C-alpha positions as YAML, in Angstrom:
chain: A
units: angstrom
residues:
- id: 1
  name: MET
  ca: [19.99, -8.00, -10.37]
- id: 2
  name: ARG
  ca: [17.56, -5.04, -10.31]
- id: 3
  name: TRP
  ca: [14.67, -7.52, -10.38]
- id: 4
  name: ILE
  ca: [15.98, -9.33, -7.31]
- id: 5
  name: ALA
  ca: [16.33, -5.98, -5.52]
- id: 6
  name: LEU
  ca: [12.76, -5.08, -6.50]
- id: 7
  name: LEU
  ca: [11.35, -8.26, -5.03]
- id: 8
  name: GLY
  ca: [13.40, -7.88, -1.88]
- id: 9
  name: VAL
  ca: [12.19, -4.33, -1.37]
- id: 10
  name: LEU
  ca: [8.58, -5.35, -1.97]
- id: 11
  name: GLY
  ca: [8.68, -8.20, 0.52]
- id: 12
  name: VAL
  ca: [10.59, -6.39, 3.23]
- id: 13
  name: ALA
  ca: [8.69, -3.12, 2.91]
- id: 14
  name: ALA
  ca: [5.27, -4.74, 2.90]
- id: 15
  name: THR
  ca: [5.81, -7.16, 5.77]
- id: 16
  name: GLY
  ca: [7.95, -4.75, 7.75]
- id: 17
  name: GLY
  ca: [5.36, -2.00, 7.49]
- id: 18
  name: ILE
  ca: [2.52, -4.25, 8.60]
- id: 19
  name: ALA
  ca: [4.57, -5.70, 11.47]
- id: 20
  name: TYR
  ca: [5.73, -2.23, 12.54]
- id: 21
  name: ALA
  ca: [2.16, -0.91, 12.57]
- id: 22
  name: ALA
  ca: [0.90, -3.89, 14.59]
- id: 23
  name: LEU
  ca: [3.71, -3.84, 17.16]
- id: 24
  name: HIS
  ca: [2.63, -3.63, 20.81]
- id: 25
  name: THR
  ca: [5.20, -3.66, 23.56]
- id: 26
  name: ALA
  ca: [4.87, -5.82, 26.64]
- id: 27
  name: ASP
  ca: [6.26, -3.14, 28.96]
- id: 28
  name: GLY
  ca: [3.38, -0.74, 28.27]
- id: 29
  name: THR
  ca: [5.29, 1.76, 26.15]
- id: 30
  name: PRO
  ca: [3.15, 3.29, 23.42]
- id: 31
  name: PRO
  ca: [2.93, 1.52, 20.07]
- id: 32
  name: PRO
  ca: [4.66, 3.09, 17.09]
- id: 33
  name: PRO
  ca: [2.94, 6.07, 15.48]
- id: 34
  name: ALA
  ca: [0.09, 5.46, 13.04]
- id: 35
  name: HIS
  ca: [2.17, 7.08, 10.30]
- id: 36
  name: TRP
  ca: [5.03, 4.51, 10.64]
- id: 37
  name: GLY
  ca: [7.54, 7.36, 10.58]
- id: 38
  name: LEU
  ca: [6.73, 8.19, 6.95]
- id: 39
  name: TYR
  ca: [5.19, 11.45, 8.15]
- id: 40
  name: SER
  ca: [5.78, 13.72, 11.13]
- id: 41
  name: ASP
  ca: [3.01, 13.91, 13.73]
- id: 42
  name: ALA
  ca: [1.98, 17.30, 12.33]
- id: 43
  name: GLU
  ca: [1.87, 15.97, 8.75]
- id: 44
  name: TRP
  ca: [-0.18, 12.95, 9.84]
- id: 45
  name: THR
  ca: [-2.65, 15.23, 11.63]
- id: 46
  name: ARG
  ca: [-2.95, 17.26, 8.42]
- id: 47
  name: LEU
  ca: [-3.65, 14.15, 6.30]
- id: 48
  name: ALA
  ca: [-6.16, 12.76, 8.82]
- id: 49
  name: GLY
  ca: [-7.87, 16.17, 8.87]
- id: 50
  name: ALA
  ca: [-8.06, 16.17, 5.07]
- id: 51
  name: PHE
  ca: [-9.80, 12.78, 5.20]
- id: 52
  name: ALA
  ca: [-12.16, 14.04, 7.94]
- id: 53
  name: ARG
  ca: [-13.17, 17.05, 5.84]
- id: 54
  name: ARG
  ca: [-14.35, 14.57, 3.20]
- id: 55
  name: GLY
  ca: [-16.79, 12.86, 5.55]
- id: 56
  name: PHE
  ca: [-14.57, 10.30, 7.27]
- id: 57
  name: GLY
  ca: [-13.82, 9.70, 10.94]
- id: 58
  name: GLU
  ca: [-10.48, 11.34, 11.70]
- id: 59
  name: SER
  ca: [-9.63, 8.72, 14.32]
- id: 60
  name: SER
  ca: [-10.28, 5.91, 11.79]
- id: 61
  name: VAL
  ca: [-7.56, 7.02, 9.36]
- id: 62
  name: ARG
  ca: [-4.76, 4.47, 9.07]
- id: 63
  name: LEU
  ca: [-1.77, 3.87, 6.87]
- id: 64
  name: VAL
  ca: [-2.33, 0.69, 4.84]
- id: 65
  name: THR
  ca: [1.01, 0.61, 3.04]
- id: 66
  name: GLY
  ca: [3.56, 3.19, 2.06]
- id: 67
  name: THR
  ca: [7.13, 3.99, 1.19]
- id: 68
  name: SER
  ca: [9.43, 6.92, 0.55]
- id: 69
  name: THR
  ca: [10.32, 8.06, -2.93]
- id: 70
  name: PRO
  ca: [13.76, 6.94, -4.11]
- id: 71
  name: ASN
  ca: [15.33, 10.26, -3.08]
- id: 72
  name: GLY
  ca: [13.84, 9.75, 0.41]
- id: 73
  name: ARG
  ca: [12.31, 13.23, 0.49]
- id: 74
  name: ARG
  ca: [8.62, 12.45, -0.01]
- id: 75
  name: SER
  ca: [6.22, 9.82, 1.26]
- id: 76
  name: PHE
  ca: [3.89, 7.84, -0.97]
- id: 77
  name: ALA
  ca: [1.17, 6.07, 0.97]
- id: 78
  name: LEU
  ca: [-2.17, 4.31, 0.71]
- id: 79
  name: LEU
  ca: [-4.47, 5.38, 3.54]
- id: 80
  name: SER
  ca: [-7.86, 4.08, 4.62]
- id: 81
  name: ALA
  ca: [-10.63, 5.57, 6.73]
- id: 82
  name: ARG
  ca: [-14.18, 4.74, 7.72]
- id: 83
  name: SER
  ca: [-16.91, 7.08, 6.53]
- id: 84
  name: HIS
  ca: [-19.61, 8.31, 8.88]
- id: 85
  name: ASP
  ca: [-22.00, 5.82, 7.22]
- id: 86
  name: GLY
  ca: [-19.58, 2.93, 7.90]
- id: 87
  name: ARG
  ca: [-17.87, 2.44, 4.51]
- id: 88
  name: GLU
  ca: [-14.14, 1.69, 4.47]
- id: 89
  name: CYS
  ca: [-12.49, 3.77, 1.74]
- id: 90
  name: PHE
  ca: [-8.95, 4.31, 0.48]
- id: 91
  name: ALA
  ca: [-6.99, 7.32, -0.79]
- id: 92
  name: VAL
  ca: [-3.44, 7.79, -2.00]
- id: 93
  name: ALA
  ca: [-1.23, 10.45, -0.41]
- id: 94
  name: ARG
  ca: [1.55, 11.75, -2.63]
- id: 95
  name: GLY
  ca: [3.62, 13.69, -0.16]
- id: 96
  name: LEU
  ca: [0.97, 15.70, 1.72]
- id: 97
  name: ALA
  ca: [-1.50, 15.80, -1.19]
- id: 98
  name: LEU
  ca: [-4.40, 13.45, -0.46]
- id: 99
  name: GLY
  ca: [-6.11, 12.03, -3.54]
- id: 100
  name: ALA
  ca: [-9.82, 11.39, -3.90]
- id: 101
  name: PRO
  ca: [-11.16, 8.59, -1.69]
- id: 102
  name: THR
  ca: [-12.28, 5.42, -3.46]
- id: 103
  name: CYS
  ca: [-14.72, 3.06, -1.79]
- id: 104
  name: ARG
  ca: [-15.43, 0.62, -4.59]
- id: 105
  name: PHE
  ca: [-12.85, -1.46, -6.42]
- id: 106
  name: ASP
  ca: [-14.08, -3.52, -9.36]
- id: 107
  name: ARG
  ca: [-10.72, -4.89, -10.45]
- id: 108
  name: PRO
  ca: [-8.72, -7.55, -8.63]
- id: 109
  name: LEU
  ca: [-5.59, -5.38, -8.60]
- id: 110
  name: THR
  ca: [-5.26, -1.60, -8.31]
- id: 111
  name: LEU
  ca: [-1.80, -0.08, -8.79]
- id: 112
  name: TYR
  ca: [-0.60, 3.44, -8.00]
- id: 113
  name: ARG
  ca: [2.76, 4.66, -9.31]
- id: 114
  name: TRP
  ca: [4.64, 7.84, -8.43]
- id: 115
  name: GLN
  ca: [8.28, 8.89, -8.74]
- id: 116
  name: GLY
  ca: [9.66, 5.37, -9.13]
- id: 117
  name: THR
  ca: [7.53, 3.85, -6.37]
- id: 118
  name: LEU
  ca: [4.57, 1.49, -6.51]
- id: 119
  name: LEU
  ca: [1.61, 0.87, -4.20]
- id: 120
  name: ALA
  ca: [-0.91, -1.92, -4.75]
- id: 121
  name: LEU
  ca: [-4.29, -2.81, -3.36]
- id: 122
  name: VAL
  ca: [-5.33, -6.41, -4.08]
- id: 123
  name: ARG
  ca: [-8.81, -7.84, -3.57]
- id: 124
  name: ARG
  ca: [-8.99, -10.93, -1.36]
- id: 125
  name: GLN
  ca: [-10.39, -13.02, -4.27]
- id: 126
  name: VAL
  ca: [-6.85, -13.02, -5.64]
- id: 127
  name: GLY
  ca: [-4.88, -16.15, -4.80]
- id: 128
  name: SER
  ca: [-1.43, -14.79, -5.70]
- id: 129
  name: VAL
  ca: [0.37, -11.95, -7.45]
- id: 130
  name: THR
  ca: [3.46, -12.30, -9.60]
- id: 131
  name: MET
  ca: [5.81, -9.67, -10.97]
- id: 132
  name: SER
  ca: [7.94, -10.14, -14.05]
- id: 133
  name: ALA
  ca: [10.81, -8.06, -15.40]
- id: 134
  name: GLY
  ca: [13.93, -8.85, -17.36]
- id: 135
  name: GLY
  ca: [12.73, -12.38, -18.14]
- id: 136
  name: ARG
  ca: [12.29, -13.36, -14.48]
- id: 137
  name: THR
  ca: [9.04, -13.91, -12.57]
- id: 138
  name: ALA
  ca: [8.56, -14.06, -8.82]
- id: 139
  name: ASN
  ca: [5.68, -14.20, -6.35]
- id: 140
  name: VAL
  ca: [4.83, -11.09, -4.32]
- id: 141
  name: GLU
  ca: [4.02, -11.47, -0.63]
- id: 142
  name: LEU
  ca: [0.49, -10.26, 0.16]
- id: 143
  name: PRO
  ca: [0.07, -8.92, 3.71]
- id: 144
  name: ALA
  ca: [-3.53, -8.26, 4.75]
- id: 145
  name: ALA
  ca: [-4.69, -4.65, 4.58]
- id: 146
  name: ASP
  ca: [-8.13, -5.40, 6.06]
- id: 147
  name: ASP
  ca: [-10.81, -8.07, 5.67]
- id: 148
  name: ARG
  ca: [-11.33, -7.19, 1.96]
- id: 149
  name: PHE
  ca: [-7.85, -6.46, 0.64]
- id: 150
  name: TYR
  ca: [-4.15, -7.21, 0.64]
- id: 151
  name: ALA
  ca: [-1.63, -4.41, 0.03]
- id: 152
  name: PHE
  ca: [2.02, -4.11, -0.91]
- id: 153
  name: ASN
  ca: [4.51, -1.46, -1.98]
- id: 154
  name: GLY
  ca: [7.89, -1.22, -3.61]
- id: 155
  name: GLY
  ca: [10.56, 1.43, -3.73]
- id: 156
  name: LEU
  ca: [12.35, 0.18, -6.84]
- id: 157
  name: VAL
  ca: [10.35, -0.72, -9.90]
- id: 158
  name: ALA
  ca: [12.36, -2.16, -12.78]
- id: 159
  name: ARG
  ca: [10.62, -1.12, -15.97]
- id: 160
  name: PRO
  ca: [8.84, -2.43, -17.80]
- id: 161
  name: ALA
  ca: [7.42, -4.81, -15.23]
- id: 162
  name: THR
  ca: [4.31, -6.94, -15.51]
- id: 163
  name: VAL
  ca: [2.15, -7.45, -12.43]
- id: 164
  name: VAL
  ca: [-0.34, -10.31, -12.66]
- id: 165
  name: ALA
  ca: [-3.18, -11.20, -10.28]
- id: 166
  name: HIS
  ca: [-3.98, -14.94, -10.28]
- id: 167
  name: ALA
  ca: [-7.01, -16.84, -8.96]
- id: 168
  name: ALA
  ca: [-6.41, -19.67, -6.49]
- id: 169
  name: ASP
  ca: [-6.44, -22.13, -9.40]
- id: 170
  name: GLY
  ca: [-3.74, -20.10, -11.21]
- id: 171
  name: ALA
  ca: [-6.02, -18.49, -13.79]
- id: 172
  name: VAL
  ca: [-5.05, -14.94, -14.72]
- id: 173
  name: LEU
  ca: [-7.53, -12.42, -13.30]
- id: 174
  name: GLN
  ca: [-5.71, -9.25, -14.37]
- id: 175
  name: ARG
  ca: [-2.42, -8.26, -15.98]
- id: 176
  name: VAL
  ca: [-0.90, -4.76, -15.65]
- id: 177
  name: ILE
  ca: [2.25, -3.52, -17.38]
- id: 178
  name: VAL
  ca: [4.14, -0.89, -15.37]
- id: 179
  name: ARG
  ca: [6.31, 1.33, -17.56]
...
């Protein structure tokens, strides 16, 4: 049952977050905030400023995927920003602490885990991702993060879980065990 809840949370959170961020209203009202409600406006300004101080355009900072910790008190998010020399880079925000930006990803699948939550960045060469726990395996929906990556998140991770990135032909590209 926990596995079914995990997959439901992953699918809903990932697609809902992307749809929420892309929403534009026909009546001209402003789109939802860039922080999707995971952060206050002041907190988002602080995070964008932290990215800017590291050589990135403050106005280019965007939330790629994110969720709240299980207790609902802290946000866990994957952010991206464009550097002044044009590189698109990513950093994880654990609450208001912004991690080091990463601009190069050599592996097909990059996972970040914190306080029972999971964020994932998946290279576009990956054809599908599966998650297994408790003897059951299911596909994970992969919403586009940008032209190079997919991203997803989950608020409930049954442990241990195995996350596998597959090529289009089904070959295993990478296997990660989440404990």
